[in-house]
N, C-alpha and C positions, 0 to 999 in steps of 0.2 A: 406280237405273237403271229398275227396274220398279215400277209403281204398283199393279197388281193381278196377283197370282200364284196359280197353282194348284200345290200341292205334292202329289205322289203318294208316299205312304209305303207300303211293303210291311208286311204283318203281321209278317214275320220281323225287320224292322228294329226293331220295338218290343220284340222278345224279347231283344235283346242277344245275348251269346255262347251262351246256352242254346238259342236257336232256337225255343223254344216258350214260350207264356204271355206275360206282360207284365213287363218288367224296369223297375222304378221309376226307377233311375238313368238308363237310356237315355231313358225318357219325359221325365224332368225336364230332361235336356240338350237335347232337341228343343224342349220347351215354352218353355224360357228364350229360345231364339232367336225363336220365333214371337211371344212376348209383346213382345220388343224390336222386332221388325218392326212389329207392330201399333201400338205406342206412337210409332213414327217416322212413322206415317201410311200404311204399306203395307197394302193390302187383301189379306187372306190367306184362301184357300180350301184345304181339304185333302180329298183322297180317300185313304182308307185301305183296305188289303187285309185279309185274314183268315187268311193262311197260317200264322200262329203257332198258330192253333186248328184249322183245317181246310183241307186242300189237296186238291181234287179227290176222287177216289174212294179215295185212299190205299190202293191195293191191294185194296180190297174190291169184290166183284162187285155194284156198286150202280148204279142207274139214273143216267145222266148229269144229267138235270134235277134229280133229288132231291139229288144231290151238290152241284150248283151252288147250289141254294137254301140248303143248309146252309152253304156258303161265304159267301153273302150275309149270313146271320144272324151269322156270325163277325165280319164287318166292323162290325156294330153294337156288339159288345162293345168292339172297339178304339176306335170313335168315341166311345163314352160314357166310356171311360178317358181319352182325350185331352181331352174336354170338362171332365171333373172336374179334371184336372191344370191346364188353362189357367185355369179360373175360380178355382182356389185362389190363382192369382197375380194376380187382380184384373181379368182381361179377360173380358168377356161373350162367350159363344159360342152358336151354334145348331147342332144336328145335324139334317140333313135326309136322309131315306131314300127310296130308289127303291121300296121295298116299304112299304106303309102300316102303321105301328105307332104309332098316335096317342097311346097312353098313355106312350110312351117318347120319341118325337121327332116333328118336323114331317115331313109329306110334302114331297118336293122340289117347290117352286114357284119358278120363276125370279124372278118379281117380288119375292117375299119375300126370296130370297137377295140380290138387289141392294139391297133396302132394309136388310138387315142390314149390308151393307158401309157404306152411308151412315151407319148408326148406330154404326160403329166396332166391329162384332162380327166375330169369326172364324167362318167357316162350315165345318162338317165334313160332307162328303157320304158317305153309307154305302150299301151294297148295290149298288155298281157301277151298271150300267144298269137293274137290276131284272129282267133277262132272262137265262135260262140260255144257255150257249154264248158268252157275252161275258166277257172278262176285266175285272178292275178297271182295267187300263191303258186299255181301251176306255172304261170309265166315266169315267176321268180326262180323256181326250181330249174326250169328249162334253161334260162339264161345263166344261172350259176353253173350248171353242168357245161354249157357251151364255152363259157369264158374260163373254165377250170378254176373257179373261185375256191379259196381255202376254207371258206365258211359262209353260211347263209345266216344273216342276222334278221330276226323277226322282231321289229319294234312294235310293241303292243300297248294297249291301254291298261293292262295289269302287269305286275312285276314278275311274271313267269307263267308256268303251266300248273294248273290246279286239278284236283280230282273232281271238282264241281265248281260252280260259279261262286267266287269269293264275295261278290257283291250281294249275293242272295243267301249265302251260308257262311256265317262267321267261323264255323269249324272246318272250312275247306282246307285240304292238305296241299301244300305246295311241294312240287317235285324239284329236286336239285338236278337230277339226272334221269333220263329215260332212254331206252333203246328205241330204234325205229319200230320194232315189232311190238313194243309196249304200247306205243301210240295207236297202232293199228288194232291190236287184239283187245285193248281196253276201250277202244272207240273214244279216245281223248280228243276233244275239240280244240286243237291248236292250229291245224291247217288241213286241207283236204288230203285224202289218202293218195291221190295221184302225185301230189307234191312230195309227200313223205317217201313214197316208193322210189321216185326219181332220185331223191337225195340219198336214199339207202343204196340204190344200185350204183351210184357214182361216188359213194363214200364221202359225202359232203356233210359235215356236222352242222347242226342247226342250233342257234342260241336264241331263245325267246326271252325277252326282257321288257321292262317298262320304259317307255320312251320318256316319261315325265321325270324319271330319276336324274339327278345331276350328273352330267357327262356320261350318261349310260352307254352311248354308242362308242365313245373312246374307251371306256372301261371294258366293254365286251370285246373290242378289237384287240386290246392289250392282253387278253386272256384272263382277266379278273373273273372270279367265280361270281357271276351275276345272273339272275334269272334262272332259266332251266336249259340244260344242254341235252340235246337229242343226238345220239350217235350210236355206234355199234354196241 
């Protein structure tokens, strides 16, 4: 259904059940799906978070800007881990960063990213927007708009968007569809409002789904009704 997709992966998603570090089995399961999509002709971009290594100030009395920059550096570790795992399966990738680290990865250049798609490469975007006070969700929405992605996929630890935390409330209601304004007006915690607004202004649908479900990324890209769809 979709020809160019942007997948937002949280750092915690790569950690598996432990919640920290990188779980090879989880990464392998994600990468198998990305490789299959690439070989079927889907252009895949990834934005990865860094919460498995560093999340905010973590209870430390630290300057917000410093803490955010540390989080950006954490996303690079995850991006390089994904790159290594994908290329071991025979698919070329490029990591592009919003903070310049030329000995490790390319700086983000839109024209280069589009050229990588044309050459059949998977592109991994790291460091969010490159600015403090912005989440990696905002970075994902920004990159999705810039590359003109057909959809933004939000791979989460739960199987969609609920009206309250399903881990704490057994009666939590799962939404199959929401409008952008529903998310904003009802203050639904799926992503920050900057991200939602950017997707709304650029008419980019969002599909939030559970990463742990079998072949969930492939199913979301193929248009199967999975998780929660956020659109007009």
